[in-house]
Every structure is written in C-alpha cells, then in structure tokens.
N, C-alpha and C positions, 0 to 999 in steps of 0.2 A: 310375518316374514321369517321369524326364527324357525317355526315349524316347517315352512317350505324349504328353507336352507338345509335344515338337518335331515329332511326326507331324502336328500341326494346322497347322504352318507350313512344313513341307518334306516332299516325297515321299521315301519310301524304296523306291520301285519303279523298276526299270530296264526299258527297252524291250529285251526279250531278243533281238529280231530285230536291232536295231542293235548290241547287245553282241557278237553272234557274226559280224557281217558287216563291221565297221569298227573302226578304231583309236579309242580313247576320247579325249574332249576332256580336255586336262590340267586338273587341279584343284589349287589351292594349298590343301592340307589345313590348314595352320596358320591361314590366313585364314578358311577355312570354319568352323573350330573357334571362332574369335573371334566370328564372326557368329552361330553357333548359341548360344553362351554368352550373347550380348547379348539373345537372345530369352527367356531363362529368367527366371522371377521370382526375386527375391533369395533366397528360401528354398532354391531349387535351385542357385543359382550357387555356393554354398559347396562343392558336390561336384565342381566342375570343377577338374581338375588343370592347373597352369600350366607344367609343365616336361617334357612328354612329347616324346620324340624321334619324328620321323616316319620310319617304316620303309617301304621301297619293295620290293615283290615283283614280279619280272619273270618271267613264264612265257613261254618261247619259243613263238611261233606261226609255223609255216611258211607258212601261208596262211589267210586268212579264207574263210568260205563265200561262194560267189557269191550264194546265195539262202538265206534262213533256213528250214530244215526241221528238225523235231525227230524224234528216234528214241524209241520207247517199247517197252520190253522186255515189257510186258504184251500188246502187239499183234504183236511180231515177236521170235522167240526168239534171233536171231543178228544181229549187226552185223559186217560185214566192212569192212576198210580200215585203213589206218594212222592212228595218232593224229597229227593235224596240229597240235594245240595244246590248251591249257587256258585257259579264260577264265571267271573266277568259278567258278560251280558247273557249268559246261558242259565236257564233253570234245568237242573238235571233230574230226570225221572228214571224209573228202573230200566227202561229200554231205549230211551232217546233223550235228546236235549232240545229245548225250545229257545231259540234266539229271540230275546225280547226286542232288540232293536229292529229286527225284521218285521215285527208285528206292531209297530207303533200305529196308533189309530184304531186298532181292533178293540172291541168291547168284549171283556172276558168275565165270566162268572166262575168263582172258585167255591166248590163245595167242601167244607172242612168236616162234614159229618159222615164221612165214609169210613 
C-alpha cells in the first residue's frame, strides 16, 4: 500500500541511458526517507521504521559506456568483451549493457579464460 501511494508522488523509474553512461547524482537517503514518510497518510506512517542504518553498496566500474546501447540475448546468442562494471540491474560491457532482469530464465555460460 505504501509503495502504491508513494508512486503517485514520486517516480520509481530511472533513465537507463543515463544510468549506464554517467555517475549518479548523490542522494541523501535519510532525508529522502523523511520526505517520503511525510507524504503518507497517518494510517500508513505507523509502518515507517525510524532507526534504519543506511548501507552503501559500491560496485567498481572501470568505465561507463560512451553511448547507451543494450544487448539482448534473444537477438544475439553471444556477447564478447570484458565486464567493465555493474550498475543496478545492468552488466556493462565495452560497447553495450545487458539488462539482467530482462533475461531472467535464460541459461548463460560465462567464459573467464578469454
């Protein structure tokens, strides 16, 4: 219910092209949480936790893609190149990004001896 309510007030969509080509804008998650909680009606505010630690996950990215291009395993059976980084649900290769969520259910072999 909280997610559905907040979706009316804030977008949960990312611009995937920007996501894989540039560094993110820093966000103060504690402040964002307070702002989101303030939008909730009183009946839903009681479910907001007030003592959550903020965890930071840093995935190394050797380089971002110069241009946003996606890879699709249903259109090409092989992707060659070294893994340049991980950004959200995307695996970044030298010339394109693979959206892992789009490929759930695919069986993939990875050769690490190249």
